[in-house]
C-alpha positions in Angstrom: 19.5 -7.8 -2.1 16.9 -6.2 -4.4 13.2 -6.2 -3.5 9.9 -4.8 -4.8 7.5 -2.8 -2.8 4.1 -4.3 -3.5 1.1 -2.0 -2.9 -2.5 -3.3 -2.9 -5.1 -0.5 -3.3 -8.0 -2.1 -1.5 -11.5 -0.8 -1.1 -11.1 0.2 2.5 -7.3 -0.1 3.1 -4.0 -0.1 1.3 -1.6 -2.9 2.1 2.1 -2.6 1.3 4.8 -5.3 1.6 8.4 -5.9 0.8 8.7 -8.8 -1.6 11.7 -10.7 -2.9 11.9 -13.9 -5.0 11.1 -16.0 -2.0 8.0 -14.0 -1.0 7.1 -11.4 1.6 9.9 -10.1 3.9 8.5 -8.8 7.1 5.1 -7.5 8.1 2.5 -6.2 5.7 1.7 -2.6 6.4 -2.0 -1.9 6.5 -3.3 1.7 6.1 -7.1 2.0 6.3 -9.0 5.0 4.9 -12.5 6.2 5.2 -15.1 6.3 2.4 -17.7 9.1 2.1 -21.3 8.0 1.6 -23.7 10.4 0.0 -27.5 10.5 0.5 -28.0 9.3 -3.1 -26.0 6.1 -2.4 -22.8 7.2 -4.1 -19.6 6.2 -2.4 -16.5 8.4 -2.9 -13.1 9.0 -1.3 -11.3 12.3 -1.2 -8.3 12.0 -3.7 -5.9 13.7 -1.3 -6.8 11.2 1.5 -6.4 8.4 -1.0 -2.9 9.5 -1.9 -1.8 10.3 1.7 -2.9 6.8 2.7 -1.1 5.1 -0.2 2.1 6.9 0.8 1.6 6.0 4.5 1.6 2.3 3.6 4.5 2.6 1.2 6.6 4.5 3.8 6.0 1.7 6.3 7.1 -0.9 3.8 10.1 1.1 2.9 11.1 1.3 6.5 10.9 -2.5 6.6 13.2 -2.7 3.6 15.7 -0.2 5.1 15.8 -2.1 8.4 16.8 -5.2 6.6 19.3 -3.4 4.4 17.4 -4.2 1.3 17.4 -2.2 -1.9 14.0 -1.3 -3.5 14.2 -1.7 -7.3 10.5 -1.3 -8.2 7.0 -0.7 -6.9 4.2 -3.0 -8.0 0.6 -1.8 -7.7 -2.7 -3.7 -7.8 -6.0 -1.8 -7.6 -9.6 -2.4 -6.7 -11.4 -5.0 -8.7 -8.4 -5.6 -11.0 
Protein backbone atom coordinates (compact mmCIF):
# COMPACT_ATOMS: atom_id res chain seq x y z
CA UNK A 1 0.00 0.00 0.00
CA UNK A 2 1.20 3.51 -0.80
CA UNK A 3 1.28 6.22 1.86
CA UNK A 4 2.36 9.82 2.40
CA UNK A 5 4.67 11.04 5.14
CA UNK A 6 3.01 14.15 6.56
CA UNK A 7 5.30 16.65 8.30
CA UNK A 8 3.97 19.55 10.36
CA UNK A 9 6.60 22.22 11.06
CA UNK A 10 5.22 23.62 14.29
CA UNK A 11 6.50 26.52 16.34
CA UNK A 12 8.09 24.32 19.05
CA UNK A 13 7.99 20.81 17.60
CA UNK A 14 7.76 18.92 14.35
CA UNK A 15 5.16 16.20 14.01
CA UNK A 16 5.35 13.48 11.37
CA UNK A 17 2.86 10.75 10.54
CA UNK A 18 2.19 8.06 8.00
CA UNK A 19 -1.09 8.81 6.21
CA UNK A 20 -3.12 6.78 3.75
CA UNK A 21 -6.55 7.34 2.24
CA UNK A 22 -8.19 6.21 5.50
CA UNK A 23 -6.17 8.52 7.75
CA UNK A 24 -3.16 8.24 10.06
CA UNK A 25 -1.52 4.81 10.35
CA UNK A 26 0.28 4.39 13.63
CA UNK A 27 1.67 6.88 16.12
CA UNK A 28 2.48 10.49 15.33
CA UNK A 29 6.20 11.18 15.85
CA UNK A 30 6.82 14.37 17.82
CA UNK A 31 10.29 15.98 17.77
CA UNK A 32 10.53 19.13 19.90
CA UNK A 33 13.21 21.75 19.35
CA UNK A 34 14.45 24.73 21.33
CA UNK A 35 14.06 28.35 20.32
CA UNK A 36 16.64 31.03 21.05
CA UNK A 37 15.44 34.23 22.74
CA UNK A 38 17.53 37.38 22.30
CA UNK A 39 17.64 40.30 24.73
CA UNK A 40 15.87 42.50 22.15
CA UNK A 41 12.90 40.12 22.07
CA UNK A 42 13.78 38.39 18.81
CA UNK A 43 13.08 34.67 18.66
CA UNK A 44 15.19 32.51 16.34
CA UNK A 45 16.14 28.91 15.77
CA UNK A 46 19.45 27.62 14.51
CA UNK A 47 18.79 26.39 10.94
CA UNK A 48 20.87 23.23 11.42
CA UNK A 49 18.90 22.35 14.56
CA UNK A 50 15.68 22.96 12.61
CA UNK A 51 16.72 20.60 9.79
CA UNK A 52 18.05 17.91 12.18
CA UNK A 53 14.76 17.97 14.06
CA UNK A 54 12.70 17.70 10.87
CA UNK A 55 14.70 14.66 9.77
CA UNK A 56 14.38 13.08 13.23
CA UNK A 57 10.58 13.26 12.94
CA UNK A 58 10.58 12.02 9.34
CA UNK A 59 12.86 9.08 10.18
CA UNK A 60 10.51 8.03 12.99
CA UNK A 61 7.52 8.15 10.64
CA UNK A 62 9.47 6.24 7.97
CA UNK A 63 10.21 3.50 10.53
CA UNK A 64 6.45 3.24 11.18
CA UNK A 65 5.82 2.84 7.44
CA UNK A 66 8.58 0.25 7.07
CA UNK A 67 7.28 -1.75 10.06
CA UNK A 68 3.89 -1.99 8.35
CA UNK A 69 5.44 -2.81 4.95
CA UNK A 70 4.05 0.42 3.47
CA UNK A 71 5.55 2.25 0.51
CA UNK A 72 6.12 6.00 0.90
CA UNK A 73 5.16 7.79 -2.32
CA UNK A 74 5.34 11.43 -1.22
CA UNK A 75 6.06 13.83 1.63
CA UNK A 76 3.57 16.55 2.48
CA UNK A 77 4.70 19.56 4.52
CA UNK A 78 2.77 22.21 6.39
CA UNK A 79 4.64 25.07 8.04
CA UNK A 80 4.12 27.57 10.81
CA UNK A 81 1.16 29.89 10.39
CA UNK A 82 0.32 28.49 6.96
